[in-house]
Residue frames as a rotation matrix with the C-alpha (Angstrom) as fourth column:
MET 1
-0.894 0.440 -0.087 70.57
-0.413 -0.733 0.540 -18.27
0.173 0.519 0.837 -22.84
LEU 2
-0.244 0.823 -0.513 67.91
-0.008 0.527 0.850 -20.89
0.970 0.212 -0.122 -22.57
GLN 3
-0.348 0.047 -0.936 68.29
0.885 0.347 -0.312 -21.02
0.310 -0.937 -0.162 -18.80
SER 4
-0.933 -0.020 -0.358 67.87
0.167 -0.907 -0.386 -17.25
-0.317 -0.420 0.850 -18.43
LEU 5
-0.631 0.762 -0.142 64.73
-0.522 -0.282 0.805 -17.37
0.573 0.582 0.576 -20.63
PHE 6
-0.125 0.573 -0.810 63.33
0.422 0.769 0.480 -20.21
0.898 -0.281 -0.338 -18.52
ASP 7
-0.601 -0.159 -0.783 64.11
0.798 -0.184 -0.574 -18.31
-0.053 -0.970 0.237 -15.28
ARG 8
-0.967 0.239 -0.092 62.47
-0.247 -0.965 0.089 -15.18
-0.067 0.108 0.992 -16.65
ILE 9
-0.345 0.878 -0.332 59.30
-0.306 0.229 0.924 -17.08
0.887 0.420 0.190 -17.66
THR 10
-0.181 0.235 -0.955 59.17
0.758 0.652 0.016 -18.76
0.626 -0.721 -0.296 -14.25
ASN 11
-0.800 -0.183 -0.571 59.59
0.542 -0.626 -0.560 -15.48
-0.255 -0.758 0.600 -12.35
GLU 12
-0.853 0.508 -0.116 57.10
-0.513 -0.780 0.359 -13.59
0.092 0.366 0.926 -14.51
ALA 13
-0.287 0.770 -0.570 54.63
-0.035 0.586 0.810 -16.49
0.957 0.253 -0.142 -14.48
THR 14
-0.415 0.085 -0.906 54.83
0.868 0.337 -0.366 -16.65
0.274 -0.938 -0.213 -10.69
SER 15
-0.894 0.074 -0.441 54.21
0.132 -0.898 -0.419 -12.93
-0.428 -0.433 0.793 -10.35
GLU 16
-0.685 0.689 -0.238 51.40
-0.554 -0.280 0.784 -13.06
0.473 0.669 0.573 -12.94
LEU 17
-0.244 0.578 -0.779 49.82
0.406 0.790 0.459 -15.99
0.881 -0.204 -0.427 -11.10
PHE 18
-0.658 -0.043 -0.752 50.16
0.743 -0.196 -0.640 -14.13
-0.119 -0.980 0.161 -7.79
PHE 19
-0.905 0.307 -0.296 48.46
-0.309 -0.950 -0.040 -11.01
-0.293 0.055 0.954 -9.21
LEU 20
-0.518 0.741 -0.427 45.77
-0.335 0.284 0.898 -13.12
0.787 0.608 0.101 -10.87
LEU 21
-0.248 0.392 -0.886 44.98
0.738 0.669 0.090 -14.89
0.628 -0.631 -0.455 -7.59
ALA 22
-0.773 -0.075 -0.630 45.20
0.530 -0.622 -0.577 -11.68
-0.349 -0.780 0.520 -5.54
GLY 23
-0.861 0.480 -0.172 42.87
-0.500 -0.730 0.466 -9.91
0.098 0.487 0.868 -7.99
SER 24
-0.338 0.752 -0.567 40.41
0.035 0.612 0.790 -12.80
0.941 0.247 -0.233 -7.85
VAL 25
-0.387 0.149 -0.910 40.40
0.897 0.288 -0.335 -12.77
0.212 -0.946 -0.246 -4.04
ILE 26
-0.902 0.040 -0.429 39.92
0.110 -0.941 -0.319 -8.99
-0.417 -0.335 0.845 -3.96
LEU 27
-0.693 0.683 -0.231 37.07
-0.525 -0.258 0.811 -9.22
0.494 0.683 0.538 -6.50
LEU 28
-0.270 0.581 -0.768 35.44
0.475 0.774 0.419 -12.01
0.838 -0.251 -0.485 -4.48
CYS 29
-0.608 -0.008 -0.794 35.68
0.768 -0.257 -0.586 -9.89
-0.199 -0.966 0.162 -1.30
ILE 30
-0.926 0.286 -0.247 34.13
-0.325 -0.936 0.134 -6.90
-0.193 0.204 0.960 -3.08
GLN 31
-0.482 0.780 -0.398 31.28
-0.296 0.283 0.912 -9.04
0.825 0.558 0.094 -4.44
GLN 32
-0.287 0.349 -0.892 30.62
0.774 0.633 -0.001 -10.61
0.564 -0.691 -0.452 -1.04
THR 33
-0.795 -0.048 -0.604 30.68
0.458 -0.700 -0.548 -7.21
-0.397 -0.712 0.579 0.67
TYR 34
-0.843 0.505 -0.184 28.32
-0.513 -0.654 0.556 -5.73
0.161 0.563 0.811 -1.94
SER 35
-0.321 0.735 -0.597 25.95
0.077 0.649 0.757 -8.68
0.944 0.197 -0.265 -1.56
ALA 36
-0.411 0.113 -0.905 26.01
0.891 0.259 -0.372 -8.44
0.192 -0.959 -0.207 2.24
VAL 37
-0.920 0.062 -0.386 25.37
0.058 -0.955 -0.291 -4.68
-0.387 -0.290 0.875 2.15
ARG 38
-0.655 0.721 -0.224 22.44
-0.517 -0.212 0.830 -5.10
0.551 0.659 0.511 -0.27
LYS 39
-0.224 0.567 -0.793 20.95
0.465 0.777 0.424 -7.87
0.856 -0.274 -0.438 1.88
ALA 40
-0.597 -0.047 -0.801 21.37
0.786 -0.237 -0.572 -5.81
-0.163 -0.970 0.179 5.06
TRP 41
-0.940 0.271 -0.209 19.83
-0.302 -0.944 0.134 -2.76
-0.161 0.189 0.969 3.38
PHE 42
-0.449 0.806 -0.385 16.87
-0.258 0.295 0.920 -4.87
0.855 0.512 0.075 2.14
ARG 43
-0.256 0.321 -0.912 16.33
0.796 0.606 -0.010 -6.37
0.549 -0.728 -0.410 5.61
ARG 44
-0.818 -0.090 -0.569 16.49
0.452 -0.712 -0.537 -2.94
-0.356 -0.697 0.623 7.20
ARG 45
-0.834 0.535 -0.134 13.95
-0.507 -0.648 0.568 -1.57
0.217 0.542 0.812 4.70
VAL 46
-0.227 0.761 -0.609 11.60
0.098 0.639 0.763 -4.50
0.969 0.113 -0.219 5.29
ARG 47
-0.443 0.007 -0.896 12.02
0.875 0.219 -0.431 -4.20
0.194 -0.976 -0.103 9.06
SER 48
-0.943 0.092 -0.319 11.17
0.016 -0.948 -0.319 -0.48
-0.332 -0.306 0.892 8.94
LYS 49
-0.580 0.785 -0.216 8.08
-0.517 -0.151 0.842 -1.20
0.629 0.600 0.494 6.82
ILE 50
-0.176 0.500 -0.848 6.94
0.533 0.773 0.345 -3.87
0.828 -0.391 -0.402 9.28
LEU 51
-0.665 -0.112 -0.739 7.49
0.726 -0.331 -0.603 -1.51
-0.177 -0.937 0.302 12.23
ALA 52
-0.922 0.360 -0.139 5.58
-0.382 -0.904 0.193 1.25
-0.056 0.231 0.971 10.43
TYR 53
-0.355 0.819 -0.450 2.75
-0.168 0.418 0.893 -1.21
0.920 0.392 -0.011 9.72
ARG 54
-0.286 0.215 -0.934 2.63
0.838 0.529 -0.135 -2.25
0.465 -0.821 -0.331 13.37
GLU 55
-0.887 -0.057 -0.459 2.53
0.309 -0.812 -0.496 1.39
-0.344 -0.581 0.737 14.47
ARG 56
-0.729 0.669 -0.148 -0.33
-0.590 -0.503 0.631 2.14
0.348 0.547 0.761 12.04
LYS 57
-0.245 0.639 -0.729 -2.14
0.199 0.769 0.607 -0.99
0.949 0.003 -0.316 13.13
ASP 58
-0.492 0.013 -0.871 -1.78
0.868 0.086 -0.489 -0.05
0.068 -0.996 -0.053 16.79
ALA 59
-0.971 0.080 -0.224 -2.83
-0.048 -0.988 -0.146 3.53
-0.233 -0.131 0.964 16.06
ILE 60
-0.477 0.847 -0.234 -6.07
-0.723 -0.226 0.653 2.50
0.500 0.481 0.720 14.37
ASN 61
-0.448 0.272 0.852 -6.71
-0.745 0.412 -0.524 -0.26
-0.493 -0.870 0.018 16.91
VAL 62
0.329 0.510 -0.795 -7.23
-0.869 0.492 -0.044 -3.12
0.369 0.705 0.606 14.44
VAL 63
-0.080 -0.288 0.954 -7.27
-0.638 0.751 0.173 -6.73
-0.766 -0.595 -0.244 15.58
ASP 64
-0.544 -0.151 -0.825 -6.38
-0.781 0.452 0.431 -9.45
0.308 0.879 -0.364 13.08
LEU 65
0.327 0.723 0.608 -9.09
-0.813 0.543 -0.208 -12.10
-0.481 -0.427 0.766 13.14
ALA 66
0.653 -0.197 0.731 -7.57
0.394 0.913 -0.105 -14.25
-0.647 0.357 0.674 10.41
THR 67
0.213 -0.645 -0.734 -4.48
-0.735 -0.600 0.314 -13.85
-0.643 0.473 -0.602 8.28
GLY 68
0.995 0.022 -0.095 -3.33
-0.086 0.665 -0.742 -15.52
0.048 0.746 0.664 5.13
ASP 69
0.331 -0.929 0.164 0.10
-0.884 -0.244 0.398 -16.29
-0.330 -0.277 -0.903 6.51
PRO 70
-0.566 -0.738 -0.367 2.11
0.414 -0.640 0.647 -16.63
-0.713 0.215 0.668 4.34
GLU 71
-0.841 0.345 -0.416 -0.62
-0.538 -0.620 0.571 -16.11
-0.061 0.704 0.707 1.70
PHE 72
0.127 0.934 0.335 -4.18
-0.546 0.347 -0.762 -17.03
-0.828 -0.086 0.554 0.82
GLU 73
-0.740 -0.315 0.595 -4.31
0.246 0.695 0.675 -19.96
-0.626 0.646 -0.436 -1.57
LYS 74
-0.851 0.393 -0.349 -6.14
-0.518 -0.512 0.686 -19.24
0.091 0.764 0.639 -4.80
ARG 75
-0.543 0.678 -0.495 -8.56
0.262 0.697 0.667 -22.09
0.798 0.232 -0.556 -4.16
ASN 76
-0.288 0.409 -0.866 -9.55
0.956 0.076 -0.282 -20.44
-0.049 -0.910 -0.413 -0.85
ILE 77
-0.902 0.010 -0.432 -10.41
0.005 -0.999 -0.032 -17.01
-0.432 -0.031 0.901 -2.27
PHE 78
-0.314 0.886 0.341 -14.13
0.949 0.294 0.112 -16.40
-0.001 0.359 -0.933 -2.72
SER 79
-0.852 0.186 -0.489 -15.96
-0.064 -0.965 -0.255 -13.28
-0.519 -0.186 0.834 -3.72
ARG 80
-0.338 0.794 0.506 -19.45
0.938 0.243 0.245 -12.52
0.072 0.558 -0.827 -4.83
GLU 81
-0.865 0.103 0.492 -21.26
-0.002 -0.979 0.202 -9.38
0.502 0.173 0.847 -5.72
ILE 82
-0.675 0.647 -0.356 -23.88
0.548 0.116 -0.829 -8.42
-0.495 -0.754 -0.432 -3.18
SER 83
-0.836 0.449 0.315 -27.14
0.035 -0.530 0.847 -7.36
0.548 0.719 0.428 -4.74
ARG 84
-0.680 0.729 -0.084 -30.54
-0.009 -0.123 -0.992 -6.21
-0.734 -0.674 0.090 -3.61
PHE 85
0.421 0.876 0.235 -33.27
0.139 0.194 -0.971 -7.51
-0.896 0.442 -0.040 -5.93
GLY 86
0.549 -0.274 0.789 -30.74
0.827 0.314 -0.467 -7.72
-0.120 0.909 0.399 -8.76
ASP 87
0.785 -0.315 0.533 -29.31
-0.092 -0.911 -0.402 -4.23
0.612 0.267 -0.744 -8.19
LYS 88
-0.124 -0.915 -0.384 -25.76
0.579 0.248 -0.777 -3.98
0.806 -0.319 0.499 -6.91
ARG 89
0.786 0.265 -0.559 -25.47
0.618 -0.391 0.682 -2.74
-0.038 -0.881 -0.471 -3.35
CYS 90
-0.067 -0.792 0.607 -23.49
0.627 -0.506 -0.592 0.46
0.776 0.341 0.531 -3.36
LEU 91
0.512 0.112 -0.852 -22.41
0.768 -0.503 0.395 3.01
-0.384 -0.857 -0.344 -0.81
TYR 92
-0.151 -0.518 0.842 -21.67
0.737 -0.627 -0.254 6.52
0.659 0.582 0.476 -2.05
VAL 93
0.345 0.165 -0.924 -20.93
0.749 -0.642 0.165 9.55
-0.566 -0.749 -0.345 0.09
ASN 94
0.451 -0.081 0.889 -20.95
0.747 -0.511 -0.425 12.68
0.489 0.856 -0.170 -2.06
MET 95
-0.700 -0.684 -0.206 -18.89
0.709 -0.632 -0.313 15.82
0.084 -0.365 0.927 -1.52
PRO 96
0.055 0.677 -0.734 -20.67
0.502 -0.654 -0.566 19.00
-0.863 -0.337 -0.376 -0.46
LYS 97
0.700 0.336 0.631 -21.76
0.708 -0.212 -0.673 21.05
-0.092 0.918 -0.386 -3.50
SER 98
0.906 -0.379 -0.189 -19.44
-0.369 -0.925 0.088 23.97
-0.209 -0.010 -0.978 -2.69
LEU 99
0.023 -0.946 0.322 -16.40
-0.420 0.284 0.862 21.67
-0.907 -0.155 -0.391 -2.67
ARG 100
0.162 0.104 0.981 -17.55
0.720 0.667 -0.190 19.89
-0.675 0.737 0.033 -5.85
ASP 101
0.946 0.241 0.215 -17.77
0.323 -0.683 -0.655 23.25
-0.011 0.689 -0.725 -7.62
LYS 102
0.603 -0.790 -0.107 -14.31
-0.665 -0.572 0.480 24.27
-0.441 -0.219 -0.871 -6.39
LEU 103
-0.100 -0.638 0.764 -12.83
0.023 0.766 0.643 20.93
-0.995 0.082 -0.061 -7.47
ARG 104
0.466 0.341 0.817 -14.44
0.798 0.237 -0.554 21.22
-0.382 0.910 -0.161 -10.91
ALA 105
0.989 -0.135 -0.069 -13.09
-0.150 -0.933 -0.328 24.79
-0.020 0.335 -0.942 -11.28
LYS 106
0.259 -0.949 0.178 -9.62
-0.596 -0.012 0.803 23.60
-0.760 -0.314 -0.569 -10.27
GLU 107
-0.031 -0.235 0.972 -9.74
0.478 0.850 0.220 20.78
-0.878 0.471 0.086 -12.83
LYS 108
0.810 0.343 0.476 -10.80
0.582 -0.363 -0.728 23.23
-0.077 0.866 -0.494 -15.57
GLU 109
0.822 -0.548 -0.153 -7.98
-0.511 -0.830 0.223 25.57
-0.249 -0.105 -0.963 -14.56
LEU 110
-0.030 -0.869 0.493 -5.50
-0.359 0.470 0.806 22.69
-0.933 -0.153 -0.327 -14.83
GLY 111
-0.319 -0.077 -0.944 -6.75
-0.938 -0.118 0.327 21.96
-0.136 0.990 -0.034 -18.35
TYR 112
-0.660 0.156 0.735 -8.50
-0.008 0.977 -0.215 18.65
-0.752 -0.148 -0.643 -17.77
MET 113
-0.836 0.478 -0.270 -10.59
-0.281 0.048 0.958 17.34
0.471 0.877 0.094 -20.64
ASP 114
0.001 0.942 0.336 -14.28
-0.943 -0.111 0.315 16.67
0.334 -0.317 0.888 -19.99
SER 115
0.569 0.222 -0.792 -13.62
-0.156 0.974 0.161 12.92
0.808 0.032 0.589 -19.81
GLN 116
-0.371 -0.822 -0.432 -11.02
0.402 0.278 -0.873 13.52
0.837 -0.498 0.227 -17.08
PHE 117
-0.265 0.325 0.908 -13.28
-0.700 -0.712 0.050 15.44
0.663 -0.623 0.416 -14.73
THR 118
-0.984 -0.042 0.174 -14.02
-0.165 0.593 -0.788 13.84
-0.070 -0.804 -0.590 -11.39
GLY 119
-0.362 0.901 -0.240 -17.31
-0.028 0.246 0.969 11.97
0.932 0.357 -0.064 -11.43
PHE 120
-0.828 0.169 0.535 -19.70
-0.560 -0.211 -0.801 12.41
-0.022 -0.963 0.269 -8.54
HIS 121
-0.531 0.710 -0.462 -22.48
0.418 0.694 0.586 10.13
0.737 0.118 -0.665 -7.29
GLU 122
0.102 0.651 0.752 -25.43
-0.626 -0.545 0.557 11.17
0.773 -0.528 0.352 -5.22
ASP 123
-0.557 -0.239 0.796 -25.53
-0.816 0.335 -0.470 9.84
-0.155 -0.911 -0.381 -1.68
ALA 124
0.331 0.648 -0.686 -26.58
-0.633 0.692 0.348 6.20
0.700 0.319 0.639 -1.68
SER 125
-0.233 -0.336 0.912 -26.66
-0.909 0.409 -0.082 3.65
-0.345 -0.849 -0.401 1.10
PHE 126
-0.962 -0.251 0.104 -26.92
-0.212 0.932 0.295 -0.11
-0.171 0.262 -0.950 0.89
ASP 127
-0.396 0.890 0.227 -30.70
0.542 0.426 -0.724 -0.05
-0.741 -0.164 -0.651 1.15
GLY 128
-0.264 0.247 0.932 -30.96
0.916 -0.238 0.323 2.41
0.302 0.939 -0.163 -1.75
GLY 129
0.775 0.576 -0.259 -31.79
0.631 -0.716 0.298 5.35
-0.014 -0.394 -0.919 0.53
LYS 130
0.233 -0.670 0.705 -29.87
0.344 -0.622 -0.704 8.59
0.910 0.406 0.086 0.88
LYS 131
0.585 0.109 0.804 -29.90
-0.567 -0.654 0.501 9.08
0.581 -0.748 -0.321 4.66
PHE 132
-0.396 -0.841 -0.369 -27.66
-0.361 0.512 -0.779 6.17
0.844 -0.176 -0.506 5.81
GLU 133
0.144 0.536 0.832 -30.25
-0.986 0.004 0.169 5.05
0.087 -0.844 0.529 8.38
ASP 134
0.889 0.150 -0.432 -29.64
-0.182 0.983 -0.035 1.41
0.419 0.110 0.901 7.45
LEU 135
-0.051 -0.983 -0.178 -26.00
0.119 0.171 -0.978 1.86
0.992 -0.071 0.108 8.49
VAL 136
-0.313 0.034 0.949 -27.20
-0.864 -0.425 -0.270 3.06
0.394 -0.905 0.163 11.89
GLU 137
0.717 0.643 0.270 -29.09
-0.697 0.671 0.251 -0.22
-0.020 -0.369 0.929 12.30
ILE 138
0.720 -0.489 -0.493 -26.16
0.125 0.790 -0.601 -2.31
0.683 0.371 0.629 11.06
THR 139
-0.243 -0.968 0.064 -23.47
0.191 -0.112 -0.975 -0.60
0.951 -0.225 0.212 13.13
GLY 140
0.364 0.447 -0.817 -25.46
0.890 0.092 0.446 0.57
0.275 -0.890 -0.364 16.15
ILE 141
-0.727 -0.608 -0.318 -23.82
0.659 -0.748 -0.078 4.02
-0.190 -0.267 0.945 15.91
GLU 142
0.191 0.951 -0.242 -26.67
0.840 -0.285 -0.461 6.44
-0.507 -0.115 -0.854 16.53
ASP 143
0.529 -0.001 -0.849 -24.92
-0.116 -0.991 -0.071 9.60
-0.841 0.136 -0.524 15.33
LEU 144
-0.204 -0.657 0.726 -23.44
0.639 0.472 0.607 7.97
-0.742 0.588 0.324 12.20
PRO 145
0.444 0.361 0.820 -25.26
0.881 -0.345 -0.324 10.25
0.166 0.866 -0.471 9.69
ALA 146
0.988 -0.122 -0.094 -23.89
-0.090 -0.953 0.289 13.33
-0.125 -0.277 -0.953 11.51
LEU 147
0.223 -0.962 0.156 -20.39
-0.028 0.154 0.988 11.82
-0.974 -0.225 0.007 11.51
ILE 148
-0.005 -0.167 0.986 -20.68
0.927 0.368 0.067 11.09
-0.374 0.915 0.153 7.78
ASP 149
0.818 0.367 0.442 -21.72
0.516 -0.809 -0.283 14.72
0.254 0.460 -0.851 7.14
LYS 150
0.796 -0.576 -0.184 -18.79
-0.275 -0.616 0.738 16.00
-0.539 -0.537 -0.649 9.18
HIS 151
-0.032 -0.909 0.416 -16.24
0.096 0.412 0.906 13.78
-0.995 0.069 0.075 7.50
ARG 152
0.415 0.178 0.892 -17.51
0.888 0.134 -0.439 14.31
-0.198 0.975 -0.103 3.95
VAL 153
0.990 -0.087 0.108 -16.42
-0.067 -0.981 -0.180 17.96
0.121 0.171 -0.978 4.38
LEU 154
0.467 -0.869 0.162 -13.04
-0.462 -0.084 0.883 17.01
-0.754 -0.487 -0.441 5.87
VAL 155
-0.054 -0.468 0.882 -12.28
0.528 0.737 0.423 14.46
-0.848 0.488 0.207 3.16
GLY 156
0.709 0.378 0.595 -13.59
0.705 -0.337 -0.625 16.81
-0.036 0.862 -0.505 0.45
ARG 157
0.888 -0.436 -0.145 -11.14
-0.408 -0.893 0.190 19.49
-0.212 -0.110 -0.971 1.57
LYS 158
0.075 -0.894 0.441 -8.30
-0.179 0.423 0.888 16.97
-0.981 -0.146 -0.129 1.41
PHE 159
0.151 0.038 0.988 -9.27
0.865 0.478 -0.150 16.09
-0.478 0.878 0.039 -2.17
LEU 160
0.950 0.239 0.200 -9.50
0.306 -0.840 -0.448 19.77
0.061 0.487 -0.871 -3.08
GLY 161
0.654 -0.756 0.006 -6.02
-0.689 -0.593 0.417 20.39
-0.312 -0.277 -0.909 -1.65
ALA 162
0.689 -0.364 -0.627 -4.66
-0.210 0.727 -0.654 17.07
0.694 0.582 0.424 -2.98
VAL 163
-0.141 -0.718 0.681 -3.14
-0.945 -0.106 -0.308 16.33
0.294 -0.687 -0.664 0.43
GLU 164
-0.211 -0.078 0.974 -2.34
-0.668 0.739 -0.085 12.99
-0.713 -0.669 -0.208 2.04
GLY 165
-0.923 -0.295 0.247 -2.36
-0.031 0.697 0.716 11.29
-0.383 0.654 -0.653 -1.35
MET 166
-0.053 0.978 0.203 -6.01
0.524 0.200 -0.828 12.15
-0.850 0.062 -0.523 -2.06
ILE 167
-0.720 -0.266 -0.641 -5.80
-0.398 -0.599 0.695 12.85
-0.568 0.756 0.326 -5.76
PHE 168
-0.591 0.485 -0.645 -8.00
-0.562 0.326 0.760 10.24
0.579 0.812 0.080 -7.39
ASN 169
-0.593 0.487 0.641 -11.13
-0.524 0.371 -0.767 8.60
-0.611 -0.791 0.035 -6.01
GLY 170
-0.569 0.374 -0.732 -12.35
-0.626 0.380 0.681 5.84
0.533 0.846 0.018 -8.29
GLU 171
0.562 0.817 0.128 -14.93
-0.750 0.438 0.496 3.22
0.349 -0.375 0.859 -7.49
LYS 172
-0.641 -0.763 0.080 -13.71
-0.699 0.538 -0.470 0.49
0.316 -0.357 -0.879 -5.17
TYR 173
0.153 0.616 -0.773 -14.97
0.041 0.777 0.628 -2.83
0.987 -0.128 0.094 -4.00
GLY 174
-0.312 -0.206 0.927 -15.63
-0.883 -0.297 -0.363 -3.12
0.351 -0.932 -0.089 -0.31
VAL 175
-0.854 0.031 -0.519 -16.35
0.188 0.949 -0.253 -5.89
0.484 -0.313 -0.817 2.14
PHE 176
-0.113 0.911 0.396 -20.01
-0.610 -0.378 0.697 -6.10
0.785 -0.163 0.598 3.13
ASN 177
0.795 0.395 0.460 -19.82
-0.606 0.510 0.611 -9.21
0.007 -0.765 0.645 5.29
LEU 178
-0.303 -0.919 -0.253 -17.09
-0.821 0.386 -0.420 -11.51
0.484 0.081 -0.871 6.60
ARG 179
0.896 0.412 0.165 -17.31
-0.439 0.766 0.469 -15.15
0.067 -0.493 0.868 7.56
PHE 180
-0.114 -0.990 0.086 -14.28
-0.986 0.102 -0.134 -16.80
0.124 -0.100 -0.987 9.06
THR 181
0.909 0.282 0.306 -13.68
-0.315 0.947 0.065 -20.50
-0.271 -0.156 0.950 8.61
ARG 182
-0.161 -0.986 0.032 -10.77
-0.786 0.148 0.600 -22.82
-0.597 0.071 -0.799 7.91
PHE 183
0.728 0.364 -0.581 -10.13
-0.671 0.554 -0.493 -25.43
0.142 0.748 0.648 5.22
GLY 184
0.403 -0.554 -0.728 -8.39
-0.194 0.726 -0.660 -28.78
0.894 0.408 0.185 5.28
GLU 185
0.624 -0.239 -0.744 -6.22
0.704 0.586 0.402 -30.47
0.340 -0.774 0.534 7.84
GLU 186
-0.502 -0.865 -0.026 -3.81
0.815 -0.462 -0.349 -27.53
0.289 -0.196 0.937 7.85
GLU 187
0.287 0.743 -0.604 -6.73
0.845 -0.494 -0.206 -25.19
-0.451 -0.452 -0.770 8.57
ASN 188
-0.751 -0.531 0.392 -5.86
0.660 -0.624 0.419 -22.78
0.022 0.574 0.819 5.77
PRO 189
-0.310 0.667 -0.678 -7.77
0.243 -0.634 -0.734 -19.48
-0.919 -0.392 0.035 6.05
PRO 190
-0.005 0.362 0.932 -10.05
1.000 0.010 0.001 -18.39
-0.009 0.932 -0.362 3.21
LEU 191
-0.920 -0.133 -0.367 -10.49
0.131 -0.991 0.031 -14.87
-0.368 -0.020 0.930 1.93
PRO 192
-0.243 0.911 0.332 -14.27
0.964 0.266 -0.024 -14.48
-0.110 0.315 -0.943 1.76
ALA 193
-0.923 0.061 -0.381 -15.97
-0.054 -0.998 -0.029 -11.39
-0.382 -0.006 0.924 0.45
């Protein structure tokens, strides 16, 4: 009787141990496969984003002069507000009046509150003028005011139609001047603005 009980425990314990080990191995394989699939999916997503970035970069013909690879160090980030006799230098390109009126009507139709309406600024260039002649001197592009007039209509239509992600146009900081230099023995790049 005792021998048969001992044999039964041994046989069942062996089978239980086998199933426990087999289940552990199967679970480990599933976890490893899941981890490998997630890592491969992440790499593929990152690779596609990098390729898309390179295509956009090539399409707009931009040359990197300095990069913060892998990142700009906080101690190498400088910014200052550019002013002209104490007044901030600003660049505003207003929408044509007809498009402003249509956008305002659309916002009223959608039920926007007064505080939610799009704010507009009159044309203003860095020198405080409204004709962008200072930009012609800075850039050397003679027909720049005509190009600005052409593109204010094109961009205004995109905002009116809310296409290509043009839904909100808040104030933004821009880069007025760049100076490239390096810091330290490792020649870390700064981010000047």
